[in-house]
N, C-alpha and C positions, 0 to 999 in steps of 0.2 A: 108515744114518739117524742113528745115534748120533754119528758124526763131524760131521755138519751141526749137530746140536743142541749139541755141545760147542763148536763154532766160534761159534755164535750166543750161547751163554752167555758165552764169553770176550769177544766183541765188546761185549756188553751191560755186562759188568763194567768193561771198559776205558772205555766211554763214560760210565758212572756215575762212575768215578774222575775222568775229565776234567771232567765236569760239576761235581763237588764242588770241585775245585781252582779252576775258573773262578768259581764262586759266591763263593768266599772271596777271589778276587782283585779282584772288582768292588766299587767303592765302593757302599755300601748305598743311597745316594740315587738310584742308577740302577737302576730296576726293570724297564725294557723293553729286552731284548736278545735276540739270536739267536746260537746257537752252531753252528758247523760241525764236521764230522767230524775235521778235523786240528787243532782247537784255536783257530781264528780265531773271534772273535766281534765283533759290531757292536752298539754301544750306541745306542739311539734316545732322544733327548730330547723328541721330539714325536710319540711313538707314537700318541697319541690322534687325530692327524690322518691316520694311515696306515691305510686299510681292511684291507690284507693285508700284515702284517709279514713273513711268510715270503717272499712275492714281491719285496717291496722289498729285503730283505736279500740275496736271490740276485742281484738286479739290481746292487746295490752291490758285491757280492763279485765278480761278473763284470767290473765296471768297474775296481775298485781292488785286487782280490786278486792278479791275475797280476803277476809281477815281471819288469820289463824292465831289463836292465843299462844304466846310464847315464841312466836316467830317474828322476824323483822316487820311483817305486815301489821303487827300489833302496835308498833311504835308510831308516835305522831309528834308533830310540832304544830303551832298555830300562829297565825298572823292577824292582828287587829287591823281592820280595813279603814281607810281614810275617806275614800270617795263614795262609799255606800255602807249601810249598816250591816254588821255581822263580822264573820271571821272566815279565814281560809285555813283548812286543816290539811297538812301535808304529811307524808310518811313514805312508806315503801313504794317504790315505783317512780322513776325519774320523770318529772314534768306532770305528775298526777296530783291534783288538788281537789278538795271538796269544799263547796261553799256552805256555810251554816248561817242562817238568818237569825238575828236577835230574837225574833218571835218564836223560833223553834225551841229555844231554851226556856224552860218553865220557871226556873229560879230567878228571883230578883237580883241575887248576887251573881256576879260573873265568876264562874268557877272554871279554871283552865282545864281541869280534869273532865268536867261534864261536857264542855265544848269539844274537847278532843275525842272523847268516847262517842259522842253523838255523831261527829263528823266521820269517824271511823265506821260507825254502824251504817251511815248513808253510803259510804264507799263500798262496804260489803254488799249492800243491796244492789248497787250498780254492778258489782263484780259477779254476783250470782245470776243476775238477769239484766245484761247490758242492753239498754234501749237508748239509742241516740236521738236527741231532740233538736240538735243544732250542730252544723259544721260551719266553722268560720275559716275562710281562705283569704289570704292576702291577695289583693287586686293586682293583677299582672300589668 
């Protein structure tokens, strides 16, 4: 029983770390967003018109999250973060971004290609199996 509890505590700690990094990576003017298990998040500009943000986020993640080589889903761009360590990888799917922590990149050299491909692979994991770990809603 202790092993299961330790695993749950570790997972919660990792999710909390991820959540904190993502909060610091998002422009403060965007208050409505949904975070998935592997670090992909979707920002909603019209969240007040969406009755169930979680269902909408999962629908978008299933549509735009999976990566198919040679398609627009394979393209990416990245942003170096100022308020926290790491990068945001963006690509196919409006408002969809993936956080990549510096510790996830094994190379000592910063390689744009490696960061982008790694972020894309994390987005693909979220697209194949979308698990929401946080929903952030603007306070009314």
